[in-house]
Every structure is written in structure tokens, then in C-alpha cells.
N, C-alpha and C positions, 0 to 999 in steps of 0.2 A: 266213630259214631256212624250210624245208617239213616238217612233221609229219603224218604218217598216223594218223588214226582209227583204231580196230583193235577191232574188234569179241573181247572178253574169253570167256572158257571162263565160263559165267555156273553155277557152283554143279557139286559131284562128284557129282548125284546125276543129273545131265539124261543121257538116253540119248541125243542127239541131238546129231550135230556140225554143227548149222547153225541158224541161225534166221533167221526172216523179217522182213525191213524193213517195219514196221508204220506209220510217220510220220515226218518230218523236221520239227523244232522251231526250225529255222532254213534259213535261204536261202545261199547264194553271195552274197559282196559283206561280211553280214551280221557286226559284230564278237562275238566269243567270248570268254568268261571260264572260265579253268582250274574245273571243277566244274561246269559249267552242262549242262544238258542240251540237248544235240544231237538225238539221235533215239530213237525207242522200237521195241524188236524183240520178237516174241514166242519163245519155245521149246513145246515141247508141253506145261510145266508152268506157265510165269510171263510174264508182261510185262515188259520190264526197260528205264529208258533208260539211256542211255550217256553220257557225261558228256565235256567238253573234254580232252584231256589236257594242254593251254597256252592261255595265252591268245591270242588274233590272230585273224587274218577269214579265213572260211569260207571257200576259194579252191576247191572240186571236191566237187561229191558223185558217188561211182561208183557206186552203186545206190540203184536207183530204190526207192518203197513199194511194196509186192507182192513182190519179189526175195529168193529167199532167198540166203543168202552162210555160207559157213562159217566156224568160230572161227576168230581169227587172222586173218579176211580186211579189206584195208585198203577202206572204205568211204569216206573224207572225206581233204578234203586241206584242211590250215587251215595257215597265212603266220603264221610269229608274227616276231616283233622280233628272236630271237637268237639 
């Protein structure tokens, strides 16, 4: 099964509705564990690490470093066992 990695809203005090992708910590084909850092994003107030939602293999990255994406955007796909 394929599961999307979604950018969560990063705090109610953040006035922006998008984040900047700073750095990917994993590459397509890498195994990932639930809770493990996948990428770093930047808002106008903080830098945050986004974690893998499930165990699996990172299949596809949909947003490149330097891209701006909206909260709730799917930025990657993980192939899970179940």
C-alpha cells in the first residue's frame, strides 16, 4: 500500500499557509521507520523536521528542496507492507 507524507500545520500561531522544503534526509529507495525524520521544512518562524507516518520504503519525492508547499500537501510517497 502507498501512503502519502503530508505536511502538517505547524502551530496555530503561524500566519503562513505554506512551508519551504529545506532538505530531504532520505532518498527514494531508502527504508524508513515510523517517526524517523524524512525532511526539514521552514516556516516564517521555525524550522521543523517532518517524520515518516509509517514503516516502509520511500518511493517518490514530490517536492524538491527549495520548493514552497501548502500545509496538507503530499510531498512524498511511502510504500508500506500493509
